C-alpha positions as CSV (number, residue, x, y, z in Angstrom):
1,P,90.2,97.6,103.3
2,R,91.8,98.9,106.6
3,L,92.6,102.7,106.0
4,E,93.6,103.7,109.6
5,G,96.9,105.6,109.7
6,R,98.9,107.8,107.3
7,W,99.5,107.2,103.8
8,V,101.8,109.3,101.6
9,S,103.1,109.8,98.0
10,T,106.3,108.0,97.2
11,G,107.5,110.8,94.9
12,C,106.4,113.8,92.8
13,E,103.1,113.2,91.2
14,V,101.8,114.7,87.9
15,R,98.0,115.0,87.5
16,P,96.4,116.1,84.1
17,G,96.8,119.8,83.6
18,P,99.5,119.3,84.1
19,E,99.5,119.7,88.1
20,F,102.5,118.7,90.3
21,L,101.6,117.5,93.8
22,T,102.5,115.4,96.8
23,R,99.8,114.0,99.2
24,S,99.7,112.9,102.9
25,Y,96.4,111.5,104.0
26,L,95.6,110.5,107.5
27,F,92.4,108.4,108.3
28,Y,91.2,107.9,111.9
29,A,89.4,105.0,113.4
30,N,86.2,107.1,113.7
31,R,86.3,107.5,110.0
32,L,87.4,111.0,110.0
33,F,90.2,112.1,107.6
34,K,92.6,114.8,107.4
35,A,94.2,115.2,103.8
36,L,96.9,117.3,102.9
37,Q,97.7,118.0,99.2
38,F,101.0,120.0,98.4
39,Y,101.1,122.0,95.0
40,Y,104.2,122.9,93.3
41,W,105.5,124.9,90.4
42,D,108.0,122.3,89.1
43,P,107.9,118.6,88.3
44,S,110.5,117.7,90.9
45,C,108.2,119.3,93.8
46,R,110.9,121.4,95.1
47,D,109.1,125.0,94.6
48,P,105.8,125.0,96.6
49,S,102.9,127.0,95.3
50,Y,100.3,126.3,97.9
51,S,98.9,123.7,100.2
52,L,95.2,122.4,100.7
53,V,94.0,121.0,104.3
54,I,91.1,118.7,103.7
55,K,88.8,117.6,106.6
56,G,85.9,115.3,106.2
57,K,84.5,111.9,107.0
58,L,84.7,108.8,104.8
59,R,82.3,105.7,105.0
60,L,83.2,102.6,103.2
61,R,80.4,100.8,101.4
62,Q,80.2,97.8,99.3
63,A,82.4,96.2,96.7
64,S,82.4,97.9,93.5
65,W,80.4,96.1,90.8
66,I,82.1,98.4,88.1
67,T,85.6,98.0,89.0
68,R,86.4,94.6,90.1
69,G,88.7,94.5,93.4
70,A,87.6,98.0,94.6
71,T,85.5,99.1,97.4
72,E,83.1,102.0,96.8
73,A,82.9,104.9,99.5
74,D,81.0,107.9,100.4
75,Y,82.8,111.0,101.6
76,H,81.6,114.3,103.2
77,L,83.7,117.4,103.3
78,H,83.8,119.3,106.3
79,K,86.3,122.2,105.6
80,V,89.2,122.9,103.1
81,G,91.9,125.5,103.8
82,I,94.4,126.8,101.6
83,V,98.0,127.9,102.7
84,F,99.9,130.1,100.0
85,H,103.7,129.8,100.0
86,S,104.5,132.9,97.9
87,Q,102.9,136.1,97.0
88,K,102.7,135.0,93.1
89,A,100.8,131.8,94.4
90,M,98.4,134.1,96.4
91,R,97.7,136.5,93.5
92,E,97.3,133.8,91.0
93,V,94.8,131.5,92.9
94,A,93.0,134.8,94.2
95,S,92.5,136.0,90.7
96,W,91.2,132.3,89.5
97,I,88.7,132.3,92.7
98,N,87.6,136.0,92.1
99,Q,86.9,135.3,88.4
100,T,85.2,132.1,88.1
101,S,83.4,131.6,91.4
102,G,80.0,132.6,92.4
103,E,78.8,135.5,94.5
104,G,79.8,134.2,97.8
105,C,83.5,133.9,96.6
106,S,83.9,137.0,94.5
107,G,85.6,138.8,97.1
108,F,87.6,135.7,98.5
109,L,90.8,137.8,98.6
110,P,90.7,141.6,98.0
111,P,93.2,142.7,95.1
112,G,96.7,143.8,96.5
113,R,96.1,141.9,99.6
114,S,100.0,141.1,100.9
115,W,100.9,137.7,101.3
116,A,101.0,136.4,105.1
117,P,103.4,133.2,105.6
118,G,101.3,130.7,107.3
119,A,97.9,132.3,107.1
120,L,95.0,129.5,106.5
121,Y,92.3,130.9,104.2
122,E,89.1,128.8,104.2
123,V,87.8,128.1,100.7
124,L,84.9,125.4,101.6
125,S,82.9,125.1,104.8
126,A,80.0,122.8,105.3
127,K,78.6,124.9,108.1
128,T,78.4,128.0,106.2
129,E,77.8,126.3,102.7
130,R,80.6,128.3,101.1
131,D,82.4,126.5,98.6
132,C,85.2,128.4,96.5
133,T,87.0,125.3,95.3
134,A,85.8,124.8,91.7
135,A,88.3,127.5,90.4
136,L,91.1,125.1,91.8
137,G,89.5,122.2,89.8
138,F,89.5,120.6,93.1
139,A,87.4,117.5,94.1
140,M,87.9,114.6,96.3
141,H,85.9,112.1,94.4
142,E,89.2,109.9,94.4
143,L,87.9,108.8,97.9
144,S,84.8,107.0,96.2
145,L,87.0,104.5,94.9
146,V,89.3,102.7,97.3
147,R,91.6,99.5,97.0
148,V,94.5,98.4,99.4
149,E,97.2,96.0,98.4
150,R,99.6,94.3,100.8
151,H,102.7,92.7,99.5
152,Y,106.2,91.9,100.9
153,Q,109.6,93.4,99.7
154,P,112.6,91.2,100.3
155,L,115.1,93.0,102.4
156,L,118.0,94.8,100.2
157,Q,121.0,94.7,102.5
158,P,123.3,91.5,101.7
159,Q,123.5,90.7,105.3
160,Q,119.7,90.6,105.8
161,T,117.3,87.7,105.1
162,G,113.4,87.8,105.0
163,S,111.1,90.5,103.9
164,Q,109.2,93.4,105.0
165,L,105.5,94.5,104.7
166,V,104.5,97.1,102.1
167,E,101.0,98.6,102.0
168,E,99.5,100.4,99.1
169,L,96.5,102.5,98.9
170,Y,94.8,103.1,95.6
171,L,92.4,105.8,95.3
172,G,90.3,106.7,92.3
173,D,91.7,108.3,88.8
174,I,91.5,112.1,88.1
175,H,89.8,112.8,84.7
176,T,92.1,113.7,82.1
177,D,89.7,116.6,80.9
178,W,89.9,119.4,83.5
179,G,86.2,120.3,82.6
180,E,85.1,116.9,83.7
181,R,87.1,116.2,86.7
182,L,84.5,118.0,89.2
183,H,81.8,115.8,88.5
184,Y,83.6,112.4,87.3
185,R,83.0,109.3,89.3
186,P,86.3,107.3,89.2
187,T,86.5,103.8,87.6
188,G,90.4,103.5,87.7
189,Y,93.2,104.5,89.9
190,Q,96.0,107.1,90.6
191,R,99.4,106.1,91.4
192,P,99.2,104.4,94.9
193,M,100.1,106.0,98.0
194,Q,102.0,104.0,100.5
195,S,101.7,103.4,104.1
196,A,104.0,105.8,106.1
197,L,105.0,102.8,108.4
198,H,104.9,99.9,105.7
199,H,106.5,101.2,102.6
200,V,109.1,100.4,100.2
201,H,112.9,100.9,101.2
202,P,114.5,102.9,100.3
203,C,112.1,105.8,99.9
204,P,113.5,109.3,100.4
205,A,110.5,111.0,99.8
206,C,108.3,109.0,102.3
207,G,109.8,110.3,105.4
208,I,109.8,114.0,104.0
209,I,106.2,113.9,103.0
210,S,104.9,112.1,106.3
211,R,106.8,114.8,108.4
212,A,105.4,117.8,106.5
213,D,102.4,119.9,107.3
214,E,100.5,122.6,105.5
215,H,102.8,125.4,106.8
216,H,105.9,123.3,105.8
217,P,105.4,121.7,102.7
218,P,107.7,118.7,101.6
219,I,110.7,119.7,99.5
220,L,111.8,116.5,97.7
221,P,115.5,115.8,97.1
222,A,116.9,117.2,93.7
223,R,117.1,114.4,90.9
224,A,119.5,114.7,87.9
225,A,117.5,114.9,84.6
226,L,117.8,112.0,82.5
227,P,118.1,112.1,78.7
228,M,115.5,110.0,76.9
229,Q,117.1,106.7,76.2
230,L,114.2,104.4,75.0
231,S,116.2,101.7,73.2
232,G,115.5,98.4,74.7
233,S,112.5,96.5,76.4
234,W,110.2,97.6,79.0
235,V,107.6,95.9,81.1
236,S,104.9,96.6,83.5
237,T,105.6,95.9,87.2
238,H,102.1,94.9,88.3
239,C,98.5,94.4,86.9
240,E,97.5,97.9,85.7
241,V,93.8,99.2,86.0
242,R,92.6,101.7,83.5
243,P,89.2,103.6,83.4
244,A,86.4,101.7,81.9
245,V,87.4,98.6,83.6
246,L,90.4,97.7,81.9
247,F,93.0,95.3,83.5
248,L,96.2,94.9,81.6
249,T,100.1,94.6,81.7
250,R,102.4,96.1,78.9
251,Y,105.5,95.0,77.2
252,F,107.6,97.1,74.7
253,T,110.5,97.1,72.7
254,F,112.0,100.2,71.1
255,H,114.7,100.0,68.5
256,G,116.4,103.4,68.6
257,N,118.8,102.7,65.5
258,N,115.6,102.9,63.1
259,H,113.0,104.3,65.4
260,T,110.7,101.4,65.2
261,W,108.7,99.7,68.1
262,E,106.8,96.8,69.0
263,G,104.2,96.4,72.0
264,H,102.2,93.7,73.6
265,Y,99.1,94.5,75.7
266,Y,97.8,91.5,77.7
267,H,94.2,92.1,78.8
268,Y,92.4,90.3,81.6
269,S,89.0,90.4,83.2
270,D,90.3,90.5,86.8
271,P,92.5,93.0,88.9
272,L,95.1,90.3,89.7
273,C,95.8,89.8,85.8
274,R,95.2,86.1,86.2
275,Q,92.2,85.6,83.9
276,P,93.4,86.4,80.1
277,T,90.7,87.8,77.8
278,F,92.9,88.8,74.7
279,T,96.3,90.1,73.8
280,I,97.2,92.7,71.1
281,Y,100.5,92.9,69.5
282,A,101.2,96.2,67.7
283,S,104.3,97.6,65.9
284,G,105.4,100.7,64.0
285,H,107.6,103.7,64.0
286,Y,108.3,106.8,66.0
287,T,109.6,110.4,65.6
288,Q,112.6,111.8,67.3
289,G,111.5,113.3,70.5
290,I,111.5,116.9,71.6
291,P,111.1,118.5,75.0
292,S,107.6,119.2,76.1
293,S,106.6,122.9,76.4
294,K,103.5,122.0,78.6
295,V,104.9,119.5,80.9
296,R,108.3,120.4,82.0
297,G,110.6,117.2,82.2
298,G,108.5,115.5,79.6
299,T,109.4,114.6,75.9
300,E,106.8,114.8,73.2
301,L,106.9,112.1,70.4
302,A,104.4,110.9,67.8
303,F,103.9,107.2,67.2
304,K,102.5,105.5,64.3
305,V,100.8,102.3,64.4
306,T,101.0,100.3,61.1
307,Q,100.5,96.5,62.0
308,A,98.6,94.7,64.6
309,R,97.6,91.2,65.6
310,V,95.3,89.9,68.0
311,T,94.9,86.8,70.2
312,P,91.6,86.0,71.8
313,M,92.4,84.2,75.0
314,D,88.8,83.3,76.4
315,Q,85.7,82.1,74.8
316,V,83.8,85.6,75.5
317,T,86.1,87.3,73.3
318,V,85.8,84.5,70.6
319,V,82.2,84.8,70.4
320,M,82.4,88.8,70.1
321,L,85.1,88.8,67.4
322,N,83.3,86.0,65.4
323,S,80.0,88.2,65.5
324,S,81.7,91.1,64.5
325,E,80.8,92.8,61.0
326,P,82.4,91.1,58.2
327,G,85.6,93.0,56.9
328,S,85.8,95.1,60.1
329,C,88.1,92.7,62.3
330,G,90.2,89.9,60.4
331,L,88.5,87.1,58.9
332,A,84.9,86.9,60.1
333,G,83.9,83.6,61.9
334,S,87.4,82.3,61.9
335,W,88.5,83.3,65.3
336,S,89.5,80.8,68.0
337,A,90.9,80.8,71.5
338,G,94.7,80.9,71.7
339,V,95.3,81.5,67.9
340,E,96.7,84.8,66.7
341,Q,95.1,86.7,63.7
342,D,96.6,89.8,61.7
343,I,94.1,92.6,61.8
344,T,96.3,94.7,59.6
345,P,94.3,93.7,56.2
346,T,91.0,94.8,57.8
347,N,92.6,98.3,58.9
348,G,92.3,97.3,62.6
349,C,89.4,95.7,64.6
350,L,86.4,97.8,65.0
351,A,85.1,95.6,67.8
352,L,88.1,96.2,69.9
353,G,88.3,99.8,68.8
354,I,91.7,99.5,66.8
355,K,92.2,101.6,63.8
356,L,95.2,101.2,61.2
357,P,97.1,103.0,60.3
358,H,96.9,105.2,63.3
359,T,99.0,108.0,64.8
360,E,99.1,108.8,68.4
361,Y,100.7,111.9,69.9
362,E,102.5,110.9,73.1
363,L,104.2,112.3,76.2
364,F,107.3,110.4,77.8
365,K,109.5,110.5,80.5
366,T,112.4,108.4,81.8
367,E,113.6,108.1,85.5
368,Q,115.6,106.1,87.8
369,D,114.0,104.7,91.0
370,T,115.9,104.6,94.3
371,Q,117.5,101.4,93.3
372,E,118.9,103.0,90.1
373,R,116.5,101.1,87.8
374,S,115.3,102.8,84.6
375,L,111.6,103.6,84.7
376,L,109.7,104.8,81.6
377,Y,106.6,106.8,82.0
378,I,104.0,106.9,79.0
379,G,101.2,109.3,78.7
380,E,98.0,108.8,80.4
381,R,95.2,107.5,78.1
382,P,92.2,109.9,77.9
383,T,89.6,108.8,80.4
384,D,86.9,109.0,77.9
385,G,88.3,106.0,76.2
386,S,89.4,108.1,73.1
387,S,92.8,108.1,71.4
388,P,95.4,111.1,71.5
389,D,95.3,111.1,67.8
390,S,95.8,114.8,67.5
391,P,98.4,117.2,69.0
392,D,95.8,118.9,71.3
393,K,94.9,115.7,72.8
394,R,98.5,115.1,73.9
395,P,98.6,113.5,77.5
396,T,99.5,115.9,80.3
397,S,100.3,113.2,82.8
398,Y,101.4,109.6,83.2
399,Q,100.5,106.2,83.4
400,A,102.1,103.7,85.8
401,P,105.6,103.3,85.0
402,L,107.3,100.5,82.9
403,I,110.6,99.1,84.1
404,Q,113.7,98.5,81.9
405,C,113.9,94.6,81.3
406,A,117.6,94.5,82.2
407,A,116.5,95.7,85.6
408,A,113.5,94.0,86.1
409,S,114.6,90.5,87.6
410,Q,112.8,91.2,91.0
411,E,109.6,92.1,89.2
412,F,109.8,89.1,87.0
413,S,110.2,87.1,90.0
414,N,106.9,88.7,91.2
415,Y,105.2,87.5,87.6
416,I,106.7,83.9,88.3
417,S,105.2,83.7,91.7
418,L,101.8,84.4,90.3
419,K,101.7,81.0,89.0
420,Y,100.6,79.5,92.4
421,M,98.0,80.7,94.8
422,G,98.4,79.6,98.4
423,R,96.2,76.7,99.4
424,K,96.3,74.4,102.4
425,D,97.0,70.7,102.0
426,A,95.6,68.0,103.8
427,N,98.4,68.6,106.7
428,G,97.6,72.3,106.8
429,N,100.9,73.2,105.0
430,E,100.8,75.8,102.2
431,A,100.4,73.9,98.9
432,L,101.0,74.9,95.5
433,K,97.9,75.3,93.1
434,P,99.0,75.7,89.6
435,L,97.2,78.8,87.7
436,P,95.4,78.1,84.2
437,V,97.7,77.3,81.3
438,A,96.7,80.4,79.4
439,F,98.5,82.5,82.1
440,L,101.4,80.1,81.9
441,L,101.5,80.7,78.2
442,F,101.6,84.4,78.8
443,I,104.5,84.2,81.1
444,A,106.2,81.9,78.5
445,L,105.5,84.4,75.7
446,L,107.2,87.3,77.6
447,F,110.3,85.1,78.3
448,L,110.7,84.0,74.6
449,R,110.8,87.9,73.7
450,W,113.2,88.5,76.4
451,D,116.5,89.8,75.1
């Protein structure tokens, strides 16, 4: 991947904790980088707390053998500085560092030191071998997994035709357990950053973030809080990657009148979601939502999964399910590709990690994007592959957003265009090469459930 240039967040990001931040990373041709991370008190990224200035060097290595489609990288930090944006932020961070760091950091900031606007304090230096960042939960392991995607966005103005380039930078995910994040090596991705030059339009946040510096953190435009309106159907906008090498797309329908839901999880073996492995259909009911006390702007719900069906889509999955222990996953030895089977009578499917009945404690949030389409954010899954099956495991951050189907015509045209991969014919023209039948069936299934 070519990384040269500036990459920015497209909005306020939520990391496990929760932490609210925006990012602006600048990569130079000589492999040096300068990364800015702006932290906030609020989920709208309007009340800055402190900023980090991170300088170092990045070396891209080979294609990842764990996460298909990613490139592994080595990075070395030269220095990290912190700028406080209020006395409160300075006092709080100084107490974290003084309490939890080693001897070299215990006197990082003397108690009662007054806040100096614009002052930069060094918290990591490779030269002096001083590192006081652990108390902040800071690590840049996200740079060890890199993926760049390029696609074209149709021009939105009625009088314009054609499309414009959009470049997205996917960096490694942050572990959902605070205690694990300092030494976790990513296998999934965070919400992507976009090129400051080639980003989706309109993007009010992109320009604000790209012009910001550590002394002038970005203040994002105010956005009206939306009530939680779950009713309707919601679909993934692209192929999603989760830790432990899971590639999937999701499709949910929520029935607000009786608080029931149904979901389809389409799993694949590749990062473009073109090689289906298995599909899970699940259904059940959910509770009335209450505002989250931990993640401002979020809504807490409990989801009960009472029924599930599985459809293996490739021979590897068929063999795995047929060799599972009798009584642990549907009718033993009866699985075949493309044929759905109910796993409710066996209380789930041990081989796929599905237990029934099952309750999950969830975090939801709805937003509107810059084109006024409704987005649904569902809580991030625990990095260790477990389930949020108790209130203390409820997520504090979000997965990639789903888009409401009534507003998804553009995204669905993207699904359809995936039927064909570019290939030159004998005359050198772009030819259409159909994708496997299983993928076309997947698209047909989505449309059959369209309402």
